[in-house]
Each structure stands twice: as C-alpha cells, then as structure tokens.
C-alpha positions as CSV (number, residue, x, y, z in Angstrom):
1,M,-19.3,-17.8,-18.2
2,G,-20.8,-21.2,-18.6
3,Y,-21.8,-23.5,-21.4
4,K,-25.0,-24.3,-23.2
5,V,-25.5,-28.0,-22.6
6,V,-27.8,-30.6,-24.3
7,V,-28.6,-33.9,-22.7
8,A,-30.1,-36.2,-25.3
9,G,-31.9,-39.3,-24.0
10,A,-32.7,-37.5,-20.8
11,T,-35.5,-39.9,-19.7
12,G,-33.3,-43.0,-19.7
13,N,-31.3,-44.3,-16.7
14,V,-28.0,-42.9,-18.1
15,G,-29.5,-39.6,-19.2
16,R,-31.1,-38.9,-15.8
17,E,-27.7,-39.7,-14.2
18,M,-26.0,-37.3,-16.5
19,L,-28.3,-34.5,-15.4
20,N,-27.8,-35.5,-11.7
21,I,-24.0,-35.5,-12.1
22,L,-23.9,-32.2,-14.0
23,A,-25.7,-30.6,-11.1
24,E,-23.7,-32.4,-8.3
25,R,-20.4,-31.5,-9.8
26,E,-21.6,-27.9,-10.5
27,F,-20.6,-28.1,-14.1
28,P,-20.7,-24.5,-15.5
29,V,-24.0,-24.4,-17.2
30,D,-25.6,-21.2,-18.5
31,E,-28.4,-23.0,-20.2
32,I,-29.5,-26.7,-20.4
33,V,-32.0,-28.6,-22.4
34,A,-33.3,-32.2,-22.0
35,L,-34.1,-34.0,-25.2
36,A,-36.0,-37.2,-25.7
37,S,-37.9,-39.1,-28.4
38,R,-41.5,-37.9,-29.2
39,R,-43.1,-40.7,-27.2
40,S,-41.4,-39.2,-24.1
41,L,-42.1,-35.6,-25.1
42,G,-42.9,-33.4,-22.1
43,T,-41.7,-35.9,-19.5
44,E,-40.3,-34.0,-16.5
45,V,-36.7,-34.7,-15.4
46,S,-34.6,-33.2,-12.5
47,F,-31.6,-31.0,-12.8
48,G,-30.5,-30.1,-9.3
49,D,-33.4,-28.2,-7.8
50,K,-34.9,-27.5,-11.2
51,T,-37.4,-29.5,-13.2
52,L,-37.0,-29.7,-17.0
53,K,-39.6,-30.7,-19.5
54,T,-38.1,-32.8,-22.3
55,K,-38.1,-31.4,-25.8
56,D,-38.2,-33.3,-29.1
57,L,-34.8,-34.6,-30.2
58,D,-36.0,-34.9,-33.8
59,A,-36.9,-31.2,-34.1
60,F,-34.1,-29.7,-32.0
61,D,-31.7,-27.2,-33.6
62,F,-28.2,-27.6,-32.1
63,R,-26.8,-24.4,-33.5
64,G,-25.5,-22.2,-30.7
65,W,-25.1,-25.0,-28.2
66,D,-21.7,-25.9,-26.9
67,I,-21.8,-29.5,-25.7
68,A,-24.3,-32.4,-26.2
69,L,-24.2,-35.5,-24.0
70,F,-25.8,-38.3,-25.9
71,A,-27.4,-41.4,-24.2
72,V,-29.8,-42.5,-27.0
73,G,-28.3,-45.7,-28.4
74,S,-26.4,-46.3,-31.6
75,E,-29.3,-46.0,-34.1
76,A,-30.5,-42.6,-32.9
77,T,-26.9,-41.4,-32.5
78,R,-26.2,-42.3,-36.1
79,I,-28.9,-39.9,-37.1
80,Y,-28.5,-37.0,-34.6
81,A,-24.9,-36.9,-33.6
82,P,-23.6,-35.8,-37.0
83,K,-26.3,-33.1,-37.1
84,A,-25.2,-31.7,-33.8
85,A,-21.5,-31.9,-34.7
86,A,-22.1,-30.2,-38.0
87,A,-24.0,-27.4,-36.1
88,G,-20.8,-26.7,-34.0
89,C,-22.0,-28.6,-30.9
90,V,-19.4,-31.0,-29.5
91,V,-21.0,-34.5,-29.0
92,I,-20.0,-36.7,-26.1
93,D,-21.5,-40.0,-27.1
94,N,-22.3,-42.9,-24.7
95,S,-23.2,-45.5,-27.4
96,S,-20.8,-47.9,-29.1
97,L,-21.2,-46.3,-32.5
98,Y,-18.0,-44.2,-32.7
99,R,-15.7,-46.0,-30.2
100,Y,-13.6,-47.8,-32.8
101,D,-13.4,-45.0,-35.3
102,P,-9.7,-43.9,-35.6
103,E,-10.7,-40.3,-36.1
104,I,-12.8,-40.1,-32.9
105,P,-11.1,-40.1,-29.5
106,L,-12.2,-42.7,-26.9
107,V,-11.6,-41.1,-23.5
108,V,-11.4,-42.0,-19.8
109,P,-10.2,-38.8,-18.2
110,E,-8.1,-40.5,-15.5
111,V,-6.3,-42.4,-18.2
112,N,-6.0,-40.5,-21.5
113,P,-7.3,-36.9,-21.0
114,E,-5.0,-35.6,-23.7
115,A,-7.0,-37.5,-26.3
116,V,-9.9,-35.1,-25.9
117,E,-8.0,-32.5,-28.0
118,K,-8.5,-34.7,-31.1
119,Y,-12.2,-34.0,-31.0
120,K,-11.9,-31.4,-33.8
121,A,-11.6,-34.1,-36.5
122,R,-15.4,-34.9,-36.3
123,N,-16.6,-32.8,-33.3
124,I,-17.4,-36.0,-31.5
125,I,-15.9,-37.8,-28.5
126,A,-16.7,-41.4,-27.6
127,N,-17.5,-42.7,-24.1
128,P,-16.2,-46.3,-23.5
129,N,-18.1,-49.4,-22.5
130,C,-19.0,-49.5,-18.8
131,S,-16.9,-52.6,-18.1
132,T,-13.9,-51.1,-19.8
133,A,-14.0,-47.7,-18.1
134,Q,-13.7,-49.0,-14.6
135,M,-11.0,-51.5,-15.5
136,V,-8.7,-49.0,-17.2
137,V,-9.0,-46.6,-14.3
138,A,-7.5,-49.3,-12.1
139,L,-4.9,-50.5,-14.7
140,K,-3.5,-47.2,-15.8
141,P,-1.4,-46.3,-12.7
142,L,-0.1,-49.9,-12.5
143,H,0.8,-49.9,-16.2
144,D,2.7,-46.7,-15.7
145,R,4.8,-48.3,-13.1
146,A,5.5,-51.9,-14.4
147,K,4.1,-52.2,-18.0
148,I,1.2,-54.5,-18.3
149,K,1.7,-57.4,-20.8
150,R,-1.6,-59.3,-20.4
151,V,-4.9,-59.0,-18.7
152,V,-7.4,-61.8,-18.0
153,V,-10.7,-60.4,-16.7
154,S,-14.0,-62.0,-15.7
155,T,-16.9,-59.5,-15.3
156,Y,-20.0,-59.7,-13.1
157,Q,-22.2,-57.1,-14.8
158,S,-25.5,-55.8,-13.3
159,V,-28.8,-55.8,-15.2
160,S,-28.8,-52.0,-15.4
161,G,-26.2,-52.3,-18.1
162,A,-29.1,-53.6,-20.2
163,G,-31.2,-50.6,-19.5
164,K,-34.6,-50.3,-17.7
165,A,-35.9,-53.4,-19.4
166,G,-33.1,-55.4,-17.7
167,I,-33.9,-54.0,-14.3
168,D,-37.6,-54.7,-14.8
169,E,-37.0,-58.2,-15.8
170,L,-34.9,-59.1,-12.8
171,W,-37.4,-57.4,-10.5
172,D,-40.4,-59.2,-12.1
173,Q,-38.8,-62.6,-12.2
174,T,-37.6,-62.3,-8.6
175,K,-41.2,-61.6,-7.5
176,S,-42.6,-64.4,-9.6
177,I,-40.3,-66.9,-7.9
178,Y,-42.0,-66.1,-4.6
179,N,-45.4,-66.0,-6.3
180,P,-45.5,-69.0,-8.7
181,V,-48.9,-68.0,-10.0
182,S,-47.3,-65.4,-12.3
183,E,-44.4,-66.7,-14.5
184,V,-42.1,-64.2,-16.1
185,P,-40.3,-65.7,-19.1
186,P,-37.0,-64.2,-20.3
187,K,-37.4,-61.3,-22.8
188,K,-34.5,-59.0,-22.4
189,F,-32.1,-61.8,-21.5
190,T,-31.6,-65.2,-23.1
191,K,-32.3,-67.1,-19.9
192,Q,-33.8,-66.4,-16.5
193,I,-31.7,-63.8,-14.8
194,A,-33.2,-64.0,-11.3
195,F,-31.1,-66.3,-9.1
196,N,-28.9,-67.1,-12.1
197,V,-25.9,-65.9,-14.0
198,I,-25.7,-65.7,-17.8
199,P,-22.3,-65.9,-19.6
200,H,-23.5,-63.9,-22.6
201,I,-23.7,-60.2,-23.1
202,D,-24.3,-58.8,-26.6
203,V,-24.1,-60.9,-29.7
204,F,-21.7,-63.8,-30.4
205,M,-18.7,-63.2,-32.7
206,E,-17.2,-65.7,-35.1
207,D,-14.4,-66.7,-32.7
208,G,-16.8,-67.6,-30.0
209,S,-16.4,-64.5,-27.9
210,T,-19.3,-62.1,-27.3
211,K,-19.2,-58.5,-28.6
212,E,-19.0,-57.3,-25.0
213,E,-15.8,-59.2,-24.5
214,W,-14.5,-57.9,-27.8
215,K,-15.3,-54.4,-26.7
216,M,-13.2,-54.7,-23.6
217,V,-10.2,-55.9,-25.7
218,A,-10.5,-53.3,-28.4
219,E,-11.3,-50.4,-26.1
220,T,-8.5,-51.2,-23.6
221,K,-6.0,-51.2,-26.5
222,K,-7.3,-47.8,-27.8
223,I,-7.5,-46.1,-24.4
224,L,-4.5,-47.6,-22.5
225,D,-1.9,-49.2,-24.8
226,P,-2.3,-51.2,-28.1
227,K,0.4,-53.6,-26.9
228,V,-1.6,-54.9,-23.9
229,K,-3.1,-58.3,-24.5
230,V,-6.6,-58.7,-23.1
231,T,-8.9,-61.7,-22.8
232,A,-12.3,-61.3,-21.2
233,T,-15.3,-63.4,-20.1
234,C,-18.4,-61.2,-19.5
235,V,-21.2,-62.4,-17.4
236,R,-24.6,-60.9,-16.5
237,V,-25.5,-61.4,-12.8
238,P,-28.7,-60.7,-10.8
239,V,-27.5,-57.4,-9.4
240,F,-29.5,-54.2,-10.1
241,V,-26.6,-51.6,-10.3
242,G,-22.8,-52.0,-10.1
243,H,-20.4,-54.0,-12.2
244,S,-17.7,-56.2,-10.6
245,E,-14.5,-57.5,-12.2
246,A,-11.9,-60.1,-11.2
247,I,-8.8,-59.0,-12.9
248,N,-5.5,-61.0,-13.4
249,I,-2.6,-58.9,-14.6
250,E,0.8,-60.0,-15.9
251,F,3.5,-57.3,-15.9
252,E,6.8,-56.9,-17.7
253,E,8.4,-56.1,-14.4
254,F,7.8,-57.4,-10.9
255,L,5.3,-55.3,-8.9
256,D,4.9,-56.1,-5.2
257,E,1.3,-56.2,-3.9
258,D,2.1,-53.6,-1.2
259,E,3.5,-51.2,-3.7
260,A,0.6,-51.8,-6.0
261,R,-1.8,-51.0,-3.1
262,D,0.1,-47.8,-2.4
263,I,0.0,-46.8,-6.1
264,L,-3.7,-47.4,-6.3
265,R,-4.4,-45.4,-3.2
266,E,-2.8,-42.3,-4.8
267,A,-4.4,-42.9,-8.2
268,P,-7.2,-40.5,-9.5
269,G,-10.6,-42.0,-9.4
270,V,-9.6,-45.1,-7.4
271,M,-10.6,-46.0,-3.8
272,V,-8.7,-48.9,-2.2
273,V,-10.7,-50.9,0.4
274,D,-8.5,-54.0,1.0
275,K,-8.5,-55.6,4.4
276,R,-7.9,-59.3,4.7
277,E,-10.8,-60.0,6.9
278,P,-14.5,-60.8,6.4
279,G,-16.1,-57.7,4.8
280,G,-12.8,-56.0,4.1
281,Y,-13.7,-55.5,0.4
282,V,-16.3,-53.6,-1.6
283,T,-19.3,-55.2,-3.3
284,P,-21.6,-53.8,-5.9
285,I,-24.4,-52.7,-3.5
286,E,-21.9,-50.5,-1.6
287,C,-20.6,-48.6,-4.7
288,V,-24.0,-47.4,-5.9
289,G,-24.2,-43.7,-6.2
290,D,-20.4,-43.2,-5.8
291,Y,-18.0,-41.7,-8.2
292,A,-15.0,-44.0,-7.4
293,T,-13.8,-47.2,-8.9
294,F,-13.2,-49.4,-5.9
295,V,-10.3,-51.9,-5.7
296,S,-10.0,-54.7,-3.2
297,R,-8.4,-58.2,-2.9
298,I,-5.0,-57.0,-4.2
299,R,-2.6,-60.0,-4.1
300,Q,0.3,-61.6,-5.9
301,D,-0.3,-64.3,-8.5
302,S,2.3,-66.9,-7.6
303,T,1.5,-68.9,-10.8
304,I,3.4,-66.4,-13.0
305,E,6.6,-64.4,-12.6
306,N,5.1,-60.9,-12.5
307,G,1.5,-61.2,-11.7
308,L,-1.2,-59.6,-9.5
309,N,-4.9,-60.3,-8.9
310,L,-7.4,-57.7,-7.9
311,W,-11.2,-57.1,-7.5
312,C,-12.7,-54.0,-9.1
313,V,-16.2,-52.6,-8.5
314,S,-17.9,-49.5,-9.8
315,D,-21.4,-48.0,-10.3
316,N,-21.8,-48.7,-14.0
317,L,-24.4,-45.9,-14.5
318,R,-21.9,-43.4,-13.1
319,K,-18.3,-44.2,-13.9
320,G,-19.3,-46.6,-16.6
321,A,-21.5,-44.1,-18.4
322,A,-22.8,-40.7,-17.1
323,L,-19.9,-39.7,-14.8
324,N,-17.3,-40.4,-17.4
325,A,-19.2,-38.4,-20.0
326,V,-19.4,-35.4,-17.6
327,Q,-15.7,-35.7,-16.8
328,I,-15.0,-35.7,-20.5
329,A,-17.0,-32.5,-20.7
330,E,-15.0,-31.0,-17.9
331,V,-11.7,-31.8,-19.6
332,L,-13.1,-30.5,-22.9
333,G,-14.0,-27.2,-21.2
334,N,-10.7,-26.8,-19.4
335,R,-8.5,-27.7,-22.4
336,C,-10.4,-26.7,-25.5
337,L,-13.6,-24.7,-25.0
338,K,-12.5,-22.2,-22.3
339,K,-14.9,-19.3,-21.9
340,G,-14.5,-15.8,-20.6
C-alpha cells in the first residue's frame, strides 16, 4: 500500500522538483494532488508520465491525506500547515517558519534521521535552509570521526534560491548588458546581479550578519551538534542553479586529509571529486539535476592545529529543498507511517 500525498506550491520551482523527485524515486503514492494559490488554479504540472491540474490550496480538505509537502513560503504555511496537521496529515515544510521551534524536528536524513520520530508533537517536520542542508551532509561523517569545534563557511549561492523572480532578473539583466537599449534595474536583489556578486541574502540582523548567515549557524547547531561554532558569510552569485561553499573546519582531533577523503567517499549522499589538476573538482553547473552533495578541494589547513578546507557544491533546488523533503517523507514512511 502507498500513501496519499499532497504537494502544496506545486507550480513553483521547488514544488515542481518535489513532484519530479517523488516520481523519480518511485515514492509509494496511491493518490497525489497538486495544490496552488487561486491565481495558479488549473495550471498543469507533471508527475512522472502523468499530468496533474492544480487545485485550490485555500479550499482543500486535508482529512484522509497522509503526507503534505509544503513549498509555499512562510506566510501561507502559517495559515495552511496547522490546518493540515490538525486534520491528521503530516506536514513536511520547506519554509523557514518552523525550523527553530523546539517542538518541531529539523531534519536532514543523512545526518539526523532519528529526529523524524518527534513529528507527533505538532504533526510537522521542518526542512532546513538550502545552504545548511548540503553543508551538514558533508560535515556529519567528519564530525563523527574527529569532533568539529568550529566552522567558517563562505557561500556562493545561485539566484534560484530567490525563486523564479531571481532567475528572471539574472536572465533579463544579462541580456540587457548585451543590448544596452533595455536597462533592467534591480528589483529582486539589492544591486545588479548579472556579472556581479552581492554579499547580502535576506535581511540584516542587529549584529551585522544577515538572516541567511544566522540561519546557517542556528540550523547547524540544531541538526548536527549545539556545541559546534559556526560563522558564515553568504553571497549571491550570478549562477542560475547550484550553491557552492568554501568550508574551513577546525576539529578537536587531528584528521588527515587522506582519511577525510576516504570517510567522505563512504558517506551517504556525498560524492567526492577531488583531483589536483585543472578541472579535478565540481562546479555548480555540473551538479544541476543530481541528488549528491559534491565535495572537492579537500586539504589540510596548516594555519591551525587540526584543520581542513573543502569545497562543497549541490543543486539547491534538489538537496537544498525538494530532495531533502522527499527523503524526509521516505524516512517518515519507513519509521513511523508504515502501511500494509
């Protein structure tokens, strides 16, 4: 027997990826429905070889449905997720709304799958921020071996992390540079994104960090280990899909780069591509459409006693969002909602 599955926000980038990945991974679905706002009502979306017409999220009755994957943003989630949860449908939410709620598990299946079992407190499970998800997948096996003390991370985040508007703005600005007749001023971003980098994602906090940077700190502590210190600088770059991260790690114990490479090669969800030659590493354009978190440039940091550097790349629409949500659903089904 399979599950009755809801995908809310099915017309957005992440919602469409959720449908694709549910089909690709052959998630046991008996029945599936695609929900969207009224302005997108009736829009057709693909689920494997089927075409679904979106239904109205506002009018939908969640009673009798097993799992709902939400990709609708925090404001809509605040309205509809509690309704779904109260109706007995387990919500897996991709927004930031519930990530920091102590009663709601924040899950990356390769890192803390056992946390899924805490869903019963509110019938909701949170999906982490895209930049956090790929980083903790790479950190977890190294932390298990040598205990991480501190992480310094600089991110290079693609415009798809800002949704369709971000993708459109990069595309339109890039075209306008080659056709100066039509100027495209910044709307989604604070400055021109084409041929530029912007060290600003989300709002600024009182301490000078941005909320995206704060998210990486808070979420890593909740998912991986509250004792790990994290400092982040998050940067938007003119890449359509795929987030990259330069990660510096300080351990309690010495960890040789060769051993680290071997550990990561065996780690779930990680693909090591690390040749010390031109092109012997993975870049964002090569990770698009892939499930893996790619790790390259693994090397000792000689400036501290127990340090490593590495380069981490992943498709942010997949592992950073839709794939992780589907993997949570798989763990939920295997551990908590077994059928038949």
